C-alpha positions in Angstrom: -71.4 -18.3 -16.2 -67.8 -18.1 -15.6 -65.4 -15.4 -17.1 -61.8 -16.4 -17.7 -59.2 -13.4 -17.9 -56.9 -13.8 -21.0 -53.8 -11.9 -20.8 -53.2 -9.7 -23.9 -50.9 -11.3 -26.3 -48.5 -8.3 -26.9 -47.4 -8.7 -23.4 -46.6 -12.5 -23.8 -44.3 -11.8 -26.8 -40.8 -11.6 -26.1 -38.9 -9.6 -28.7 -35.1 -9.9 -29.1 -33.3 -7.1 -30.6 -32.2 -7.8 -34.2 -28.5 -7.3 -35.1 -27.8 -4.4 -37.3 -26.8 -5.4 -41.0 -24.8 -3.3 -43.4 -22.9 -0.2 -43.0 -23.7 1.9 -39.8 -25.8 5.1 -40.8 -24.2 7.0 -38.0 -28.0 8.1 -36.8 -28.6 7.6 -33.3 -32.1 7.1 -31.6 -33.1 8.5 -28.2 -36.4 9.8 -26.5 -36.1 12.9 -28.5 -36.0 10.9 -31.7 -32.9 10.6 -34.3 -29.8 12.7 -33.7 -26.2 12.9 -35.1 -23.0 14.7 -34.0 -20.5 16.3 -35.9 -16.8 16.1 -34.4 -14.6 18.8 -35.7 -10.8 19.7 -35.8 -10.4 23.4 -36.5 -7.6 25.6 -37.4 -6.5 28.9 -35.3 -9.2 30.6 -37.3 -11.9 28.4 -36.4 -12.2 27.0 -40.1 -12.6 23.1 -40.2 -9.8 20.8 -41.2 -11.4 17.5 -40.5 -15.0 16.5 -39.6 -16.4 13.1 -38.6 -20.1 12.2 -38.0 -21.2 9.9 -35.1 -24.5 8.9 -33.5 -25.8 11.2 -31.1 -25.8 9.3 -28.0 -22.2 8.4 -28.5 -19.6 10.1 -25.9 -17.6 12.8 -27.6 -14.3 11.4 -26.1 -14.5 8.3 -28.3 -13.9 10.5 -31.3 -11.2 12.8 -30.0 -8.1 10.6 -31.2 -9.7 9.3 -34.5 -10.3 13.0 -35.6 -6.7 14.0 -34.4 -5.3 11.1 -36.3 -6.1 12.9 -39.5 -4.2 16.1 -38.9 -0.9 17.0 -37.8 -0.8 18.4 -34.5 3.1 18.9 -34.1 3.9 22.0 -32.5 0.1 22.8 -32.0 -2.0 23.7 -28.9 -4.9 21.5 -28.8 -7.8 23.2 -27.2 -10.7 21.4 -25.8 -13.1 21.6 -22.8 -12.9 19.3 -19.5 -15.2 16.8 -21.2 -12.1 15.8 -23.3 -9.9 15.1 -20.1 -8.7 11.6 -20.4 -5.0 10.4 -19.8 -5.1 8.5 -23.2 -6.0 11.6 -25.2 -3.6 13.8 -23.2 -0.8 11.1 -23.8 -1.6 10.9 -27.5 -1.5 14.7 -27.9 2.1 14.9 -26.3 3.4 11.7 -28.2 2.4 13.5 -31.5 4.1 16.9 -30.5 1.2 18.9 -29.6 0.3 20.6 -26.2 -3.0 19.8 -24.4 -5.0 23.0 -23.4 -7.7 20.9 -21.5 -8.7 21.6 -18.1 -9.2 18.9 -15.9 -12.6 17.5 -14.5 -13.9 19.0 -11.4 -12.4 17.2 -8.2 -9.8 15.4 -10.2 -6.9 13.9 -8.5 -4.4 15.8 -10.5 -5.6 19.2 -11.5 -4.5 20.9 -14.8 -5.0 24.5 -15.0 -5.4 26.3 -18.4 -4.6 29.8 -19.5 -7.2 30.4 -21.8 
């Protein structure tokens, strides 16, 4: 009597991720489950001026300029943590009449000090 080992079919099926259809729902998925982020621009009192929703796994820096495009930053100090340190964002703030108050990343070539 001979026994032939048969591999499980589930291991033989190659799945190709299907492209999303329709508008994005801004819900990200990770090991912890579904998640979203709220990106906000606030005034000097901490009141929200503009909000934007994104998928949880997307980087915050990707939404800094799109949020700032919806408000007038001329003559304003734009305060953010070091996660927003990018030349593109700093240039955008200066070009629109604002002053960036964003510390540089640790070990950065050009250190920017902030007077909080």
